[in-house]
N, C-alpha and C positions, 0 to 999 in steps of 0.2 A: 504494500500500500504506500503510495507516494502522494504527498499533498503539499500545497503551498497556499499561504495567505499573503497576498500582495496588494495592499491598499484596498480598493473597492473591487478587485478581481481575485478569484481564487480557483483552485482546481483540486480534484482528487482522481488518482489513477489506481486501478485495482488489477492485479494479476494473480489468480489462484491456480495457475498451471494450465497445461494443455487439455486436461480432463478433470473436471470438478463436478461433484454431485450435489445438487440442491435437493434436500429431502422435503423441505416445506417452504414454498416460495413466499408465503405471507406470514407465517408464524402464528396464525390465529386458529382457533378451534374450527373444525369443519362446520359449515353452515348447512341448515336444512330449510327448505321452502315447501309450503303446501301448494299443490298443483290445483288449478281450477280448469285448465283445458290443455289438450295436446292436439295439434292438427295432423291429418293424414297427408303428409307432404314430404318433399325432399328439397331442402332440409326442412324438418318439422319445426314448427314454432310451439313453444311451451309458454303458457301464461300462468303466473302464480297468483296467490291470493292477494287482492288489491290492498288489504289493510296493512301489509308489511312488505318492505322491500326484500328481495331475495338476497342481495348483497354479493352476488357472484361477479366475477370479472371475466373479460375475454380470455380464452385459453384455459379456463378452469375445466375440470372434469367432474361430472355428476353421475350418480347412479340412481335409478328409479326403483321404487318399491310401493306396494299396496295400491297400484293403479288398477282400476276396474274397467272392464271393456277392452282396452288396449293392453291386454295382459302380456303380450309378447315383449313389451318394453321393460317389464320388471326384471331386475337383476342386471340390466345392461348398463354399461358405462359409456358416456359420450363426452366429447369435447364441445364446448359451447361458445357462442358469440352473443354478447349482451345486446339487446335491442332497447330496453328501457328498465327502470327499477323493478318492473313486474313482468318482464318478458325476455325470452332469449330463444335462440335457435340452437339445434343440436346438429352435429355432423352425422346425420343418419337419415335413412329413408324409411318412413312409416306408411308409405302409400298402400302396402299390402297387409298392414296390421289391422286388427279389429278397431272399431270406432271407440274413441274415448267416451266413457260414461260418467264416472265420478271418482273422487278421492285420489290419493296418491301423494307421494313425497319425493322430492328431488334432494339427494344428499351429496354434498361435496366430497370428492375423493382426492386425497393428496397423493399425487403420482411423482416419484423422484424424477428429476430432470438432469441430464448430462450436458454440461456446457463447457465451452473452451475459451481460453484467453490467449492473447498475443503477449509477447514480452514487451517491456517498456521500449526497448530500442526499435522493435518492429512497429509498435503501435504509435510511436511519435511520428514516424514517416507515413504510416498507412493505418489509421485507426479503424477503418471499416473492413468488412469481409463478408463472405456468403453465409457464414454461421454466426455473424455478429449483428446486433441491431444497430440502427443509426445512433449517433452521439446523443447522450442523454440531454433532454431539453427541459429544464425545470421551469421555464417561463414561456408559456405559449404565446405571450404578447411579443416575443422576440424570436419569431420563427427564423431558423437558419443561423441564429447567432452563435451556437456552439462551434460551427465550422469555422467562422471567422476567428473565434477565440483560440481554437486549436492552432491555427496558422500563426496568430499573433504570439502565442506561447512559444512556439518554435523560434520565432524571431527573437523573443526575449532570451531564450537559451543561447542563441547564436551571439547575442550581444554580451552575455555574461562570459561566454567562452573567449570572446575577443578581448574583453576588458578586465576580466577577473572580478567583476562586481556588478551588482544591479545598477540600472540607470540612476543617476543622481536625482534626488527628490526635486520635483518641479523644475527640472532642467530641460528647456526647450530643445537644445542641441541633441541631447541623448534621446529625447522622444522622437525627433525627426529621423534619427538613425534607426531606431526600432521600427518606425513606420516604413522606412525604405526597405529594411530586411523583410518585413511582412509582405510587401508588394513583390519582392524578388522571389521569395519562397513560393508564392501563389503562381507566379508566372513561369516557374521552373518547368522544363520539358520532360522531367523524369517520368517514365512510364511505369508507375508502380501500382499494382492492383490494390485497391482499398484506400488510395490516397485521397485526401480532401482537397478540393479546388472550388473557389467561389467565382461567380461571374462579376458581381458588383463589389468592388473593394470598399472597405470602411477604414481608411487610414486614421481617422480620428479615434477609433476604438483602440488601435495599437498605441497611439500617442498617449491616451489616458492611462493605459496599463503601465506604460513607461514612466509617466509623470508621478504616479503615486505608488509604484511597486515597492519602494523602500519605506513605506509607512504602514503600520498595522494598528487597527483599532481592536479593542477588547470585544466588541460586538461581533465583528467578522471572525476573530479568533475563536470565539465560542461556537459560532456557526460551523466552521470547518472542523473544529475539535469534535463536535457532536457527530458530524458525518463520518469522520475517521473511526471514532469509537464504535459506531454501528457497523462499519465494514469489518472491524476486528471480530465482532460477534458473528457476522455472517460466515466467517471461515469454518464455523461448526456445521454448516450445511443448512442452517435455519435462516430464512429470508433470502431473497434473490440479491446477489451482489450487484454493484454498479458494473456495467459492461460497456466500456472499461473506463471511460472518461466522464467526469462531471465538471464542466466549465460553467462558471457563474460570475456575473458582474452586476453592480448596482450603480452604474454611472449616471442614471437618471436622477439620482439623489444629489448630484452636484448643484450648488447654487448657481443661478444665472447672473450675468453682468460682471462688473468689476469686483474682485474679491481680494482682500488683503490676507495673503497666506504667509506672511512673515512670522516665523516662529519666535517665541519669547523665552525659551529656556525653561518652560514649565512642564509639568507632567502630562499636559494635554497637547503637546506640540504636534503629535502625529495627527490628531483630529484637526488642529488648526491648519496644518499643511494641506489637508484635503478640503476642508469646508470653510476655513477662514476664521479670523478673529471675531467678527460680528456674530457668526453662528455659535461659536463657543460661549460667548458672553450671554447670548439668549438662552442657551442650554443650561447654563449655570444658575440662571435666575428664574427658572420655571417653577410653578407651584403645581405639584402633582399629587393626586390621590390614588394610592395603590390599595386595591381591595383584595386582600388575601396575601398570606405570607407562607404558603406551602412550597411545593416544588417550583412552580413558576415564579412565585413571589420572591423566593431566594435568588433566583437568577436575575430578576429585575433589579432587586436591591444591589446586587453585585455590580450590574451594569451601570446603575445610577451613580454608584460611588466611583467606579473606574473612569467613567466618561465625564464626571464633574456635574452631572445633572443635579439641580437643587443644592449646589455647593456654593453659590454666590451669595452676596449680602441680602438679596431679595428672594432667593430661592427657598423652597420649603417642600419637603416630602412628608405627607401624612399617610401612614400605613396602618390598616386595621385588620384584625383577624381574631375571632372569638374562640379559637381552638387552642389547645395545648399540644405540646410535642409528645408523640408516641414513639416507642422503639421502632415500630414499623416504618416510621417516616425517614429514618436515618439513612437508608440506602439511596434516597433520591433528593432529599431536602438538605443540601450539602452545607448549609451554614450552621447546622445543628450537630452537637456531639452527645455522647452518652450522658454526660453530666447535665445536659439541658432537658432531659426527659421530664415531663410533667410541667415544664415552664411554659410561659406564654410564647406562642410562635412569633407574634408581631414584635414583642419587646426584645426577644432574643435575636431575631433577624436584624432588627434595627441597630442593636448594640454591636453586632458583628460588622454591619455595614459601616458603622462609625469608625471601627478600627481600620477599615480599608481606606477611608478618606475622612480625616478628622474634620474637614470642612463641611461634610454632609449635614444639612439642616433637616433633621428627621424627627417626627413626632409619632410614636407608637400608640395605638389604641387597641383595646380589647373589646370591640363592639361589633355586633352584626349590623350590616347596612340594610336596614329594614324600616318599615313605618314606625315601629315602636321606639326607634332611636332618633326620630326626626328632631328632637330637642337639641341633639348634638350636631347632626347632619342637617342643619337648617338652611334658610335662604342665604345668610351671610357666608356660610361655609362653602356652598356650591358656587356662589357668585365669585368667590375669591380664587377659584381654581383656573388653571390654564388647560389642563387635560386630566383624564382619568384613565387608569390602567386596570383592567379586570384580570384577576388571577384566582378566580373562584372555581369550584368543582361541580356546580350544578346549574341547570338551566334557569330555575326559578330566581336565583340570586342574580344571574346575568341579566335577566329581563328587568328586574327592579332597578339595577344600576343603569342600564340602558335607558329606562324611562326617565330617570332623573337627569341624565345627560341630554336627552331630547328636550326636556322641559326647560333646562337652564342653558341650552345651546353650547354644551361643552364637547370638546373632542374626546373620543373614546378609542382606546386600543384594546380590542377584545382578543382573547387567546384561550386556547385549551389544548390538552393532550389526552390521548387514550392509547396506552402502550407505546408503540413506535409511531403512532399517527399524531399529527398536530393540526391546528387550525388557527389562523389569524385573520382579523378583520379590522381595518382602520375606518372609523366612523367620523366624518367631518360634517359639522352642521351645515345644512342647506346645500351640500355638495354630493353626498353619498347616501345610500339607504342606511338605516339604523339596524342594530342587531335584531330588534323585534320585528322588522319588516319581513324577515324570512323565518322559516321554521326549520329547526334542526330535526333530524330523525330522533325517534324516542330513544332515551338512554337505555343501553342494554346491560351496563354494569353499574354497581352502586358505589359512588364515591365514598372513601373511607371516612371523611369528616362528617358527611351526612349520616353515615351508619353510626358513628359514635355519639353525635350530638342532636340529630334531628331525624330519627327514623319515622317518617310520616306515611309510608306505604307498607302494605302487608309483606311484600317481598323484602323490605328493609328489616322487618322484625324477624323474618325467617333466617336471613343472613346473620343477624345479630345473635340468634340462638345457636347457629352453627359455629360462630366464632367463640361463643361462650363454652360450648362443648369442647372445642379445640383447646381452650385454655385449661379447662379442668381435667380432661381425660388424656391430653397429649403433653402439654407443657408441664402440668403438675407431676405426672409420672417421671418425666425427664429430670425435673428438679429433684424429685425424691431420690432418683437413682444416684445423682451426683452427691446428695447428702448422705445416703447410706454407705457409699464407698469410703468416705472420710468426713464424718460430721464436723470435727473441729476445723478442718481446713475449709470446708464449705462455709461455715459460719463466719470465719475470718474473711473469706473472699467476699461474701455478701456485705458484711459490715464495711469493708474497705471501699467496695464499689458504690455503695449508696449512703455513705456516712453523712453527706451533705443533703440527702433527700429522704428524710424520715418517712414521708408519705409513700414513696416508692418502695422503701424497705418493708414497710408495713404490708403493702400489696404482695410482695414476694413471700413474706411469712404466711399471709392468709392463703396464698396459692398452695404452699407446701402442706399446711395443716388441713386444708380442704381435702387434699388427697389422703392425708392420714385418716381423716374421718371416713372416707370411702373404704379404705382398707379395713378399718374397725367394723 
């Protein structure tokens, strides 16, 4: 895995060998859809129950069962092409099958896939091939851009080979040289199968890469770090790897007009070199409301601190979360440590953010953003904000915050995660639709914070009971086993681990003695 973070451009390259097996392309549990109709056709069209999306993707394989009428299809596996959220076609001929009558299920089948990769040397010159897909395009608004970026990246490598260093920051001469190399590589007459060549050159793209390549921002570093970490996981055969290049740039974020990019010798110089002094000053004096201090909230606070957001004399970050830290949070909410368990998420995260940047003006609250707390989140509070960042884990809370932003005309950055998936939405008053203007699919998993603090649906209570059972009949026996092997050592270990947290120590003791009672 080879990656680079070069200003507003970055890349990741993956090579897992000439023969690599992907056992599970999505990493998700197999989906099942209820069938409402199957046509006698070639290819046959399958319609699923209209109240729930089937969730299948092009190329998935599904197996039929319990179909009445068209019984020949039961037990058969087909590759599908998705037509809509409730319809797909199968690569199969059903013209001679019986007529579909009723019932039936379509179950997703995970079929291992054998894929191949080119070496870095070969892929730099010719990234395409008959067994390779086109270059990854993460932004469909920039169709064909990855091909330009691949050529420009080769030009950048040629520059580094010639000069022993990246182009100088904001140096027009070096940028012109990279643009010239970009044009030269594209016009090369080398006849190599799988080579990338573009008809309409974009020299400004190559210049922008060169101008800012020697500057890095924490936001882009986090983005590419996340991409690389996920590719490491994919080497296990779970999830489909990048094949083989991911090129991405965000040059549309550059300010227009004359920009003073003179660095000042401060910690924000890389940002100033890209966006200018006026931008950085505005960033530092923003008044932001962060709703949630969990996994996303931790990342936002880190980025606010490292980029200088809310760190100016007029800047202020208000962060609220009514939840406490659980042990299960520690694997993904990276600002927290074991000694923080049972403490307030917002207060702890804000404290850590302050250590990252002592100038961060931050105000932690432990309140739910809801109608019952409008005496705190009142007109003066909302009117005094520049923007709001949502980092909550349920649709109900998102809709409430969105309604407040619409009412007061505030910018909203909406985001969410589900496993390896993520979603972002920027809401600008009078420019874009709001979060509440569209409807998300129904939540299929239960957020942990909802489960612990606000289990308002029957499935929440069922899951709560399962977790309780796990604690008493799994965690309890495990703790008892540790205790029985060496009681004195176990007691010393528990006292040392939780000496500053008597409430958590009491919980551990209760867990052990609950199991003792079961044994009795």
